[in-house]
C-alpha positions, 0 to 999 in steps of 0.5 A, spaced: 397 558 524 401 555 530 404 549 529 403 543 532 407 539 537 412 535 533 410 529 537 403 529 534 406 529 527 410 523 529 404 519 531 399 521 525 404 520 520 406 513 523 399 511 524 398 513 516 404 510 514 402 503 518 395 503 515 398 504 508 403 499 509 398 494 512 394 495 506 400 494 501 402 488 505 394 485 505 394 487 498 400 483 497 398 477 501 391 477 497 395 477 491 399 471 493 393 467 496 389 468 489 396 466 485 396 460 490 389 458 489 390 459 481 396 455 482 393 450 486 387 449 481 393 448 475 397 443 479 390 440 481 388 439 473 395 437 471 396 432 477 389 429 475 392 429 468 398 426 470 395 421 474 390 418 469 397 417 464 400 413 469 394 409 471 393 408 463 400 405 463 398 400 468 391 399 465 394 398 458 399 393 461 394 389 464 390 389 457 396 387 453 398 382 458 391 379 459 391 378 451 397 375 450 396 370 456 390 368 452 392 368 445 400 368 445 400 374 440 407 377 440 404 383 438 401 383 445 407 382 448 411 388 445 405 392 447 405 390 454 413 391 455 412 398 452 406 400 457 411 397 463 416 401 461 412 408 460 410 407 467 416 409 471 417 416 467 409 418 468 410 416 475 416 421 476 412 426 473 406 425 477 411 425 483 413 432 481 407 435 481 405 432 488 409 437 491 410 436 499 403 435 501 403 429 506 397 426 504 399 426 497 406 423 498 403 417 502 398 415 497 403 416 492 408 411 495 402 406 496 401 407 489 408 406 487 409 400 491 402 397 489 404 398 481 410 395 482 407 389 485 402 389 480 407 390 474 411 384 477 405 379 477 403 381 470 410 380 468 410 373 472 404 371 468 407 373 461 413 369 463 409 363 465 405 364 458 411 364 454 414 358 458 408 353 458 404 355 452 397 354 453 398 350 459 398 356 463 391 357 462 390 351 467 386 352 473 392 350 477 397 355 474 392 361 474 393 363 481 397 369 478 391 372 474 387 372 481 393 376 484 393 381 479 385 382 479 386 384 487 392 388 486 388 392 480 382 393 485 387 396 490 390 401 484 383 403 483 382 405 490 388 409 491 387 413 484 380 415 487 383 418 493 389 421 489 383 424 484 380 427 490 385 430 494 387 436 489 379 438 489 380 438 497 386 443 497 383 447 492 377 448 496 381 450 502 385 455 498 379 458 495 376 459 503 383 462 505 383 467 499 376 470 500 377 471 507 384 475 505 379 479 500 375 481 506 380 483 510 384 487 505 377 491 503 376 493 510 383 495 511 383 499 504 377 503 507 380 505 513 387 507 509 382 511 505 379 515 511 386 516 514 389 518 507 384 524 507 386 526 513 393 525 511 392 529 505 390 535 510 397 534 514 401 533 508 399 540 506 400 543 512 407 539 513 409 542 506 408 549 508 413 547 514 418 544 509 418 551 505 420 555 511 425 550 512 428 550 505 428 557 506 432 557 512 437 551 509 438 556 503 440 561 508 445 557 511 448 555 504 449 562 503 452 563 509 457 557 508 458 559 501 460 566 504 465 562 509 468 558 503 469 564 499 472 567 506 477 561 507 479 562 499 481 569 500 485 567 507 489 562 503 490 567 497 492 572 502 497 567 506 500 565 499 501 573 497 504 574 504 508 568 503 511 571 497 512 578 500 516 575 506 520 570 502 523 576 498 527 579 504 528 572 507 532 570 501 537 575 502 537 574 509 539 566 508 543 568 502 548 573 506 547 568 512 550 562 508 556 566 505 558 569 512 558 562 515 562 559 509 567 565 509 568 565 517 573 561 520 570 554 522 569 554 530 570 561 531 564 565 535 563 570 529 561 563 525 557 561 530 553 567 531 552 567 523 550 560 524 545 562 529 542 568 524 542 563 519 538 557 523 533 562 525 532 565 518 531 557 516 526 556 522 522 562 520 522 560 513 520 553 515 514 556 519 512 560 513 512 554 509 508 550 514 502 555 514 503 555 506 503 547 506 497 546 510 493 551 505 496 546 500 494 540 503 487 542 505 486 544 498 489 538 495 494 542 491 501 539 494 505 535 489 510 530 491 517 529 488 520 522 488 527 522 487 533 517 488 535 519 495 540 516 501 535 516 507 542 516 511 543 523 510 537 525 514 541 523 520 546 528 518 541 534 517 538 532 523 544 532 527 546 539 524 539 542 526 538 540 533 545 538 536 546 545 539 538 545 541 539 538 545 546 540 548 543 547 551 538 542 554 543 537 556 539 532 552 542 526 549 541 526 541 542 519 538 541 516 531 540 509 529 540 507 522 538 500 519 544 497 516 540 493 511 537 500 509 538 501 501 543 507 499 538 510 494 530 510 495 525 513 491 522 518 496 520 526 497 527 528 500 525 535 502 518 532 505 521 527 509 526 532 512 520 536 514 516 530 517 522 528 521 524 536 523 517 537 526 517 530 530 524 531 532 523 538 534 517 537 538 521 531 542 526 536 544 521 541 545 518 537 550 523 533 553 527 536 559 532 531 561 534 524 558 534 524 550 531 523 544 533 517 539 531 517 532 531 510 529 531 509 521 528 501 519 527 498 513 523 491 512 524 489 505 518 486 501 520 478 500 516 478 494 518 484 489 525 485 493 525 491 489 521 495 495 519 495 502 517 499 508 521 505 511 520 506 518 522 512 522 521 512 530 522 518 534 522 516 541 523 521 547 523 521 555 519 528 555 512 529 559 508 524 555 501 525 552 495 523 555 491 518 552 485 522 550 489 527 547 493 523 542 488 524 537 487 531 537 494 533 537 494 531 529 489 537 528 491 544 526 492 549 531 491 544 537 496 544 543 496 539 548 496 544 554 496 551 553 499 552 560 506 550 559 511 555 559 512 559 553 518 556 550 514 549 549 508 552 546 508 553 538 503 554 532 500 547 533 501 546 526 507 541 526 503 534 527 497 536 523 502 537 517 506 531 519 499 527 519 497 530 512 504 529 509 505 522 511 497 520 509 499 524 502 505 519 501 501 513 503 503 512 510 501 512 517 503 515 523 502 512 530 503 515 537 505 511 543 505 515 550 505 515 557 504 521 561 511 523 565 515 517 561 515 520 554 513 518 547 514 514 541 512 517 534 512 511 529 512 513 521 511 507 516 511 508 509 509 502 505 511 500 498 517 505 498 521 503 491 529 501 491 532 506 486 538 503 481 540 510 480 544 513 486 542 520 489 543 526 485 548 529 490 553 523 488 553 525 480 559 528 477 558 535 475 558 538 468 565 541 468 569 535 472 575 531 468 572 525 465 576 519 469 573 512 469 577 510 474 574 515 479 568 510 479 568 504 483 571 498 479 565 494 475 564 489 471 560 492 464 556 488 459 556 492 452 551 489 448 551 491 441 551 488 434 555 493 431 563 491 431 565 498 431 561 500 437 563 495 441 571 496 439 569 504 441 567 502 448 573 497 449 578 502 447 574 507 452 575 502 458 582 500 456 587 501 461 581 502 467 580 498 473 573 496 469 572 489 466 568 489 460 565 483 456 560 483 450 554 481 447 552 481 440 544 481 441 539 481 446 539 473 447 546 473 448 546 478 453 540 474 457 545 468 457 551 473 459 547 475 465 544 468 467 552 466 467 554 472 471 551 478 474 555 484 471 555 491 475 552 495 469 549 494 462 550 498 456 544 495 452 543 497 444 536 497 442 535 495 435 539 488 434 537 482 430 534 476 434 532 479 440 532 487 441 534 491 447 527 492 450 525 484 450 532 483 453 531 487 458 524 484 460 528 477 460 533 480 464 528 482 469 526 475 470 532 472 472 534 472 480 538 477 483 537 482 476 531 485 478 535 492 480 541 491 475 542 498 472 541 497 464 542 503 460 539 504 453 544 506 448 540 508 442 541 512 435 533 514 435 531 522 436 524 521 436 521 524 442 516 519 444 522 513 443 526 517 448 520 518 453 518 510 453 526 508 454 527 513 460 520 510 463 523 502 462 530 503 462 534 505 468 538 510 464 539 513 457 544 515 452 543 517 445 548 516 440 553 519 438 555 520 445 561 523 448 566 520 454 563 525 459 556 523 457 557 516 458 561 518 465 555 522 467 550 516 466 554 511 469 556 515 475 549 515 476 549 507 478 556 506 480 559 509 487 565 514 486 571 515 490 569 519 496 572 524 500 574 519 505 577 514 499 583 519 497 586 521 504 585 513 506 589 512 500 594 517 501 595 514 508 596 507 506 602 510 501 605 514 506 605 507 511 608 503 505 613 508 503 616 511 509 617 508 516 611 507 520 613 512 526 613 518 521 618 524 522 618 526 529 623 532 528 618 535 523 612 535 529 615 541 533 612 546 528 606 542 528 604 543 535 602 550 535 598 549 529 594 544 533 594 548 539 591 553 535 586 549 532 584 546 539 582 553 542 579 556 536 576 550 531 575 544 536 570 547 541 565 549 536 565 542 532 565 538 539 559 542 541 555 542 535 557 535 532 554 537 525 557 532 520 559 537 515 563 541 520 566 534 522 568 532 515 571 539 514 575 539 521 577 532 519 580 533 512 584 539 515 587 535 520 588 529 514 592 535 510 596 537 516 598 530 518 600 528 511 604 535 510 608 534 517 608 526 516 605 525 522 602 518 522 598 519 529 594 525 526 593 522 520 590 516 523 586 520 527 583 524 522 582 518 517 578 515 523 574 521 524 572 522 517 570 515 516 565 515 522 562 522 519 561 518 513 558 512 516 554 517 521 556 513 527 554 519 532 556 515 538 563 514 535 564 521 532 562 524 539 567 519 543 573 521 537 572 528 538 573 528 545 580 525 544 583 530 540 586 534 546 589 527 548 592 526 541 595 533 542 598 531 548 601 524 545 604 528 540 607 532 545 610 526 549 613 523 542 616 530 541 619 530 548 622 523 547 625 524 540 632 526 542 633 520 547 631 516 541 636 519 537 641 519 542 
């Protein structure tokens, strides 16, 4: 059977649907008309009953007034007033039943005005009778009776018209309903005939639908097979990733050992660093492929830990400094000074995002440079969270407007005709977008062809962590010295005097100040009087327990991020989980000095590597002459010249923060051992620049190392004359 043209199906079905719909609509209209006719009948009957009730109030008032007028009976007077008071309510009921019909409304208005006048005339007659007695019956005083009679005639005429109007409306509705019934009958007959034809058409269309269902089932089977193939691909990629990671682990491990063992700045170390970096790039490519599979399968998990986002600049400088230097590109970093030192982020995923963005920026930039800006916008309402933004700006080739959406799709490249070194897998930006969306953020690109591009990553609602990043925590085998922590004001809250004395003895002789509270209420008042740097809070105490005290402390201005460590003797696992979830830290009694030190070190900064040399420099400056001992410097010069030849070129070229720190610490040791203030000051300043990630000052300071050696040589040459 040859199928009909699709347009014929369309016309037939449309016509059948139109007739069916028309029949339904007409049926609804007829039903509405019948309902309206019935409602009109009911309203008409109710209207007439209400009209009779209102008119009865008027006639009762007239009868009572007339009887009182003639006899002066007080009972008739009461009956008159009762009928008079009933009329307004009955008239309101009558007006509600009239609806909005104009003729009824007009007659009702006339009825009301005439009735009010009529009742007033009757009321005047009654009042006259009560005042004048039977003299009111005299002809010269009975004009009111004549007026009442005229008004009564007018009222009867109005009531007669009002009784006729509902009957006219009912007749009109009945005629319209009969017309609608005839039209509905005609339409129903036509719809029935076409319905018969539609049945035949429906049978034919059902055959067509069966064939289409079969085709759809085949397509579903193909899609299922494709999905299984995709799952097999993901399994294959995961297995291959595991197999590749095994030898990669050896390459990376031994490469890292070589880098750490070879002399800093030597060519061998640079070669080992290249091997290590290349292996890292290969591993990153494997991770990208696996991450994309995980993201598409919704299997990727984020691990939020306290992190100092500033460290990412050092990481990016280490990874991309040589790559940028080879292309003579300027690699700049800017960090918002208001950026907190500890944010709850997934540090590794954040690095992954920025490595992709900065790597792309350097790849597609031939001249100029790449700038990375880290910005922070504090949430003024909570003050314990904010928006973290990253901006990566380059002066590269730019991206056409029509490609700025496609670049975030997997395996998509802006221009495959570009040189080989500018091509890649096309996975980087796809992973960036999916990772940022997984973190709840957004990625925006602004670009102009030939001028460069700016990628902006915004992560809202990033929480500030009271706990410092894990990298600043002490190791387990460190000697416990509380003076290694920055001087702090410590509030100890415990109702047990022995425990308070123990902690007082623990911090006795240290640089820390300690104050005490015996219960939660005293602790809240103590914090209100002056914010400490850290709180050691017992949990079970009289008057107010530690949990309630923490809640009250968090309500105080400026105490939202105050580190409060729970100190408890409870060994119940559920209690530990609950306390760790609400307090910043957790200590279980009995605890050792090392345990207390480690917990406090999570919130108080420690004396870093820059602090110790700085202290040495100050001691040297105070205890010895500021000029040092130049007679010991001649033996220092060959060492500095060797460093200039072997170590300084590599450090100056890479600008990597870890290597700069190592270089500066080596110079600081030499300056202190040889009592050379110029060298010590240079080393400490260089170390401070590295610690603060001041990349511009760091590069400028490194470039002046040869000039420093020349200055020391000049001072050594001037020494004999000075001695003489």
